[in-house]
C-alpha positions in Angstrom: -4.2 -7.4 34.2 -2.0 -9.4 36.7 -4.2 -12.0 38.8 -4.7 -9.7 41.7 -6.1 -6.8 39.8 -8.7 -9.0 37.9 -12.3 -8.2 38.5 -13.6 -10.6 41.4 -15.8 -13.3 40.2 -19.1 -14.5 41.3 -18.9 -18.2 41.7 -21.5 -21.0 42.1 -20.2 -23.6 44.4 -22.4 -27.1 44.4 -21.0 -29.8 47.3 -22.4 -33.3 47.2 -22.0 -36.3 49.6 -20.6 -39.3 47.7 -19.6 -42.9 48.4 -16.6 -43.2 50.9 -13.3 -42.5 49.5 -10.1 -43.5 50.9 -7.3 -42.2 48.7 -8.3 -38.6 47.9 -4.6 -37.8 46.9 -5.1 -39.8 43.6 -7.9 -37.0 42.3 -5.2 -34.1 42.3 -2.6 -34.0 39.5 0.8 -35.8 39.9 2.9 -32.7 38.6 1.4 -30.1 41.0 -0.7 -31.6 43.7 -2.9 -29.4 45.8 -3.6 -31.4 49.1 -4.2 -31.0 52.7 -5.0 -33.6 55.3 -4.4 -34.8 59.1 -5.6 -38.1 60.4 -8.9 -38.8 59.2 -9.5 -35.6 57.1 -8.3 -34.8 53.8 -8.8 -32.4 50.9 -7.6 -32.7 47.3 -8.1 -30.1 44.8 -8.0 -29.8 40.9 -7.6 -26.9 38.7 -8.0 -23.0 39.4 -11.0 -21.1 38.6 -9.6 -17.8 40.4 -6.3 -16.8 42.5 -6.0 -14.1 44.6 -2.2 -13.2 44.6 0.1 -10.8 46.9 3.3 -10.2 45.4 6.6 -9.2 47.3 6.0 -5.9 48.6 2.5 -5.9 49.5 2.8 -4.8 53.5 0.1 -7.4 54.8 -0.5 -10.2 52.3 -3.0 -11.8 54.6 -5.0 -8.7 54.8 -4.7 -8.0 51.0 -6.2 -11.3 50.6 -8.7 -11.4 53.1 -10.5 -8.3 51.9 -10.7 -10.0 48.4 -11.7 -13.2 49.8 -14.6 -11.8 51.7 -15.7 -9.9 48.7 -16.0 -13.3 46.7 -17.4 -15.4 49.5 -20.3 -12.8 49.9 -21.1 -12.8 46.1 -21.0 -16.7 45.7 -23.9 -19.0 45.1 -23.4 -21.9 47.5 -25.2 -25.2 47.5 -24.0 -27.3 50.3 -26.1 -29.8 52.2 -23.2 -31.6 53.4 -22.0 -28.8 55.8 -18.7 -30.6 57.0 -15.5 -28.5 57.6 -13.8 -28.3 54.0 -17.2 -28.4 51.9 -18.6 -25.7 50.1 -16.6 -22.8 48.9 -12.8 -23.2 49.8 -9.6 -22.1 48.7 -6.2 -23.3 49.3 -3.5 -20.7 50.3 0.3 -20.3 51.2 1.9 -17.1 52.6 5.5 -15.8 52.8 7.0 -15.5 56.0 8.2 -12.1 55.2 6.4 -9.6 53.2 9.5 -8.5 51.7 10.1 -11.8 50.2 10.5 -11.9 46.1 8.1 -14.9 46.3 4.1 -14.5 45.8 1.3 -15.3 48.6 -1.3 -17.0 46.9 -4.9 -18.4 47.9 -6.2 -20.5 45.0 -9.9 -21.4 44.4 -10.1 -24.6 42.7 -12.4 -26.1 40.2 -13.0 -29.4 41.9 -12.4 -30.6 45.4 -12.5 -34.3 46.7 -12.8 -34.4 50.7 -13.2 -36.8 53.3 -13.6 -36.7 57.2 -15.1 -38.8 59.8 -15.9 -41.7 57.3 -17.8 -39.3 55.1 -16.6 -38.0 51.5 -17.8 -35.3 49.2 -17.1 -33.8 45.8 -17.4 -29.9 45.3 -17.6 -28.2 41.8 -16.8 -24.7 41.5 -17.8 -22.8 38.3 -18.8 -19.2 37.5 -22.1 -18.1 38.5 -23.4 -17.5 34.9 -22.1 -21.1 33.5 -24.2 -24.2 33.6 -23.1 -27.2 35.5 -24.5 -30.4 34.7 -25.6 -32.4 37.6 -24.3 -35.5 35.9 -20.8 -34.0 36.6 -21.0 -33.9 40.1 -19.5 -37.2 40.7 -16.0 -37.9 41.1 -13.4 -36.7 38.7 -11.1 -39.2 36.9 -8.2 -40.7 39.2 -4.9 -40.2 38.3 -2.6 -43.2 38.3 0.5 -42.9 40.6 3.9 -42.7 38.7 7.2 -44.4 39.5 8.8 -44.0 42.6 11.7 -41.5 42.4 14.5 -39.9 44.6 15.7 -36.2 44.8 19.3 -35.1 45.0 20.3 -32.9 48.1 23.3 -30.6 49.1 24.1 -27.9 51.1 22.4 -24.4 50.4 23.1 -20.6 50.7 23.9 -21.6 54.5 26.2 -24.7 55.1 26.6 -26.1 58.8 29.7 -23.9 59.2 27.8 -20.8 58.3 25.0 -21.9 60.4 26.8 -22.0 63.6 28.7 -19.0 62.7 25.1 -17.3 62.5 23.9 -18.8 65.7 27.1 -17.3 67.3 26.2 -13.8 65.8 22.7 -14.2 67.3 23.9 -15.0 70.7 25.9 -11.5 70.5 22.7 -9.8 69.8 21.0 -11.5 72.5 23.6 -10.8 74.8 23.3 -6.9 73.7 19.6 -7.2 74.6 18.8 -6.5 70.8 16.3 -9.6 71.0 15.2 -12.2 73.5 14.9 -14.9 71.1 15.4 -15.3 67.2 14.7 -18.5 65.1 17.3 -19.1 62.7 17.0 -21.4 59.9 19.4 -23.2 57.3 18.5 -24.4 53.9 19.3 -27.6 51.6 18.8 -27.2 47.9 18.6 -29.9 45.0 16.7 -31.2 42.2 13.8 -33.9 41.4 13.3 -35.5 38.1 11.4 -33.5 35.6 8.1 -35.6 35.5 8.4 -36.7 39.1 5.0 -37.6 40.7 5.2 -35.4 43.7 2.4 -37.2 45.2 4.5 -39.7 46.0 6.4 -37.2 48.4 3.0 -36.6 49.9 1.9 -39.9 50.3 5.2 -40.9 52.1 4.8 -38.0 54.5 1.1 -38.6 55.4 2.1 -42.4 56.2 5.1 -41.2 58.2 3.5 -38.4 60.5 -0.4 -38.8 60.1 -0.5 -36.4 63.4 1.1 -33.5 61.2 -0.5 -31.3 59.1 0.0 -32.8 55.6 0.1 -30.2 52.6 0.8 -29.7 49.0 0.3 -26.0 47.9 1.7 -24.1 44.9 4.6 -26.5 45.0 5.3 -26.2 48.7 5.3 -30.0 50.2 5.8 -30.7 53.9 4.5 -32.2 57.3 4.0 -29.6 59.9 3.3 -30.3 63.5 2.2 -26.9 64.2 -1.1 -25.6 64.2 -0.9 -21.7 63.7 -4.7 -21.3 63.8 -7.9 -23.3 63.4 -11.4 -21.4 63.2 -14.4 -23.3 63.2 -18.1 -21.7 64.2 -16.8 -19.2 66.3 -14.1 -21.2 68.2 -10.3 -20.5 67.5 -7.7 -23.1 68.5 -3.9 -23.1 68.0 -0.9 -25.3 68.8 2.4 -23.8 69.9 5.6 -25.7 69.6 9.0 -24.6 70.5 11.7 -26.4 72.5 12.9 -29.6 70.5 14.8 -32.5 71.3 15.8 -35.8 69.2 14.0 -39.0 70.2 16.1 -41.5 72.2 17.6 -44.8 70.6 15.9 -47.0 72.8 12.9 -47.0 75.4 14.8 -45.6 78.3 16.8 -43.1 76.3 13.7 -41.8 74.7 12.3 -41.5 78.1 15.1 -39.6 79.6 15.1 -37.1 76.5 11.5 -36.2 76.9 12.1 -35.8 80.6 15.2 -33.4 79.9 13.3 -31.5 77.6 10.7 -30.9 79.8 12.8 -29.5 82.6 15.5 -27.8 80.3 15.3 -23.9 81.5 16.4 -23.0 77.9 13.6 -25.0 76.1 11.3 -23.6 78.9 12.1 -20.2 77.9 12.0 -20.7 74.4 8.3 -22.0 74.8 7.2 -19.4 77.0 8.2 -16.6 74.3 6.0 -18.4 71.7 3.2 -18.9 73.9 3.2 -15.4 75.1 3.3 -14.1 71.6 0.1 -16.2 70.2 -1.9 -15.6 73.4 -1.1 -11.6 73.0 -2.1 -11.8 69.2 -5.3 -13.6 69.9 -6.6 -11.6 72.8 -8.1 -8.5 70.9 -10.3 -11.0 68.9 -11.5 -13.4 71.7 -13.7 -13.1 74.7 -12.3 -16.2 76.5 -9.1 -17.3 75.7 -7.2 -20.5 77.7 -3.8 -21.9 77.8 -2.1 -24.5 80.1 0.3 -23.0 82.6 2.8 -25.8 81.7 3.4 -27.1 78.2 3.3 -30.9 77.6 5.7 -33.3 75.7 4.5 -33.8 72.0 6.0 -37.2 70.7 6.8 -37.4 66.8 8.4 -40.0 65.1 11.7 -38.0 65.0 11.4 -35.5 68.0 9.9 -34.3 71.2 8.6 -31.0 71.2 7.3 -28.7 74.1 3.8 -28.1 73.1 0.9 -25.9 74.3 -2.8 -25.8 73.0 -4.8 -22.6 73.0 -8.5 -22.3 72.8 -10.8 -19.3 72.6 -14.2 -17.8 71.6 -14.2 -15.3 68.8 -15.5 -12.0 70.1 -15.5 -10.4 66.5 -15.9 -11.1 62.9 -12.5 -12.3 62.3 -11.7 -14.7 59.8 -9.2 -17.4 59.8 -7.4 -15.1 57.2 -7.8 -12.2 59.4 -6.2 -14.1 62.4 -3.3 -15.1 60.1 -2.5 -11.0 59.9 -2.7 -11.0 63.8 -0.7 -13.9 64.6 2.1 -14.4 61.8 5.1 -14.3 62.7 5.0 -16.0 66.1 7.8 -16.1 68.4 8.0 -19.9 67.4 9.4 -19.2 63.9 10.7 -15.5 64.3 11.6 -14.6 68.1 10.8 -11.9 70.5 10.5 -9.1 70.1 9.0 -10.0 66.7 9.9 -7.1 64.7 13.6 -6.9 65.8 14.0 -10.9 65.6 12.8 -10.5 62.1 15.1 -8.0 61.2 18.0 -9.8 62.6 16.9 -12.8 60.5 16.9 -11.0 57.4 20.6 -9.7 58.4 21.9 -13.3 59.4 20.3 -15.7 56.7 21.5 -15.3 53.2 18.6 -16.6 51.5 14.9 -15.7 51.1 12.7 -17.9 53.3 10.2 -17.6 50.7 7.1 -19.6 52.4 8.9 -21.5 54.8 7.7 -20.7 58.3 4.8 -18.9 56.6 1.1 -19.8 56.6 -0.3 -22.9 54.6 -3.9 -24.0 54.8 -7.4 -23.4 53.6 -10.4 -21.0 54.2 -14.0 -21.5 53.4 -16.9 -19.2 52.4 -17.7 -18.5 56.1 -14.0 -17.5 56.9 -13.4 -20.6 59.1 -10.3 -22.7 58.0 -7.3 -24.8 59.0 -3.9 -23.1 58.8 -0.3 -24.7 59.9 3.0 -23.2 59.9 4.8 -24.4 56.9 7.6 -26.5 58.6 9.5 -29.5 57.9 9.0 -28.7 54.0 10.4 -28.2 50.6 9.6 -25.7 47.9 9.7 -27.2 44.5 9.9 -24.7 41.4 7.7 -26.9 39.0 7.8 -24.2 36.3 11.8 -23.9 36.3 14.8 -25.9 35.6 18.5 -25.1 36.2 19.9 -23.3 32.9 20.8 -25.9 30.4 19.0 -28.4 32.2 15.9 -30.4 30.7 15.7 -33.1 33.5 15.4 -31.5 36.8 13.0 -29.4 39.1 14.7 -27.2 41.6 13.7 -27.6 45.3 15.1 -26.1 48.5 14.2 -27.5 51.7 14.3 -25.7 55.1 14.7 -26.2 59.0 15.4 -23.8 62.1 16.0 -23.9 65.5 15.2 -21.2 68.2 18.0 -19.3 69.9 18.0 -17.9 73.3 20.5 -17.2 76.1 22.4 -20.3 76.6 21.8 -21.9 73.4 25.0 -23.7 71.9 25.8 -23.4 68.2 26.7 -27.1 67.6 23.5 -28.2 69.6 21.2 -26.0 67.4 22.9 -27.4 64.2 22.0 -30.9 65.4 18.6 -29.8 66.3 18.0 -28.7 62.5 19.5 -31.8 61.4 16.7 -33.5 63.3 14.0 -31.4 61.6 15.2 -32.2 58.5 15.0 -35.6 58.5 10.9 -36.1 57.7 11.5 -34.3 54.2 15.1 -35.7 53.6 14.0 -39.4 54.0 10.9 -38.8 52.3 12.9 -37.5 49.3 15.2 -40.4 49.3 
């Protein structure tokens, strides 16, 4: 039987608080880290006691997984006196951008989770309900020493810079013909990492350089995303919409000018408005109150300025964070407007499968709460494969995109993708 046809398990979950742990990343495997962090909150996972998989062709991977996760959570025995976000029963997941992708969306329930939040730390052990867990085993697992530093090779992918500018011109033609109002086009870089590379080194570099981003490592997808798709906690739902980008300035004056230019750019304001409206429209059916600022603010990251808007609401139904993934994805920030037409245009213009790039990545707990980001500024490592005839390389693909609206300039959009590639490219060097 395939993983998605296996009987759903009855799980026993035990969480215990432990002495504060600073480096939870060191408790996850070097070759396939499972990790999630932002600021002072981190989760590191080890092993897989159960996996929910939605293979390519499933109409709605998030709905497919959400239904099964709800059943698993309802049957689980959970002993969690800590009661913090990320304790108790959790699973880490990543979902494809397009259900037609050849890649698989996954939600993995680990054996062990080591977490920290607000100065407190814990360990969670997840087992089958009929197994016996020795209380002495509820301490920390063994740390895995970090391997040596390494560098990846990177080069043009299926869409080189010239091809990308050609795709932007084709998208502008579609906008002029009123087929879409906005479309987000991505390009790729491909390369390899050495076999045996400690991928936690990449995670660590991203966490150090981009502490205000969501740092993730799930099923070989590793990145630092600035964009919250959705967070659900005790009946409150929040999201952060990013659309409209410019590079940071070379000095203080140039940086301030770049921020002002972005905030006053009609092209970027239009792009941002489409993205905010798509999120609000998706969340309204599930909320009793929903608010967003009338004007975006400029969000400063180490490499770029973004136009950003925070959205917050109160859930009016029993929707879980996984249910809201289905409602929200794909947003105009990563697809375009109208969404369905934009996705079809992406399908025609991008000569590669996005896989899980620009899909959802994050975690969900037994109550359905969770934190989910849009998988941006990332690279996908195929840790189970190597190029034909090679025994010393792990294939990887990195992605970056830009929103195309009326008035976009192909060369400027190409430069925007170069700026967005910078976090992952520099961390791979």
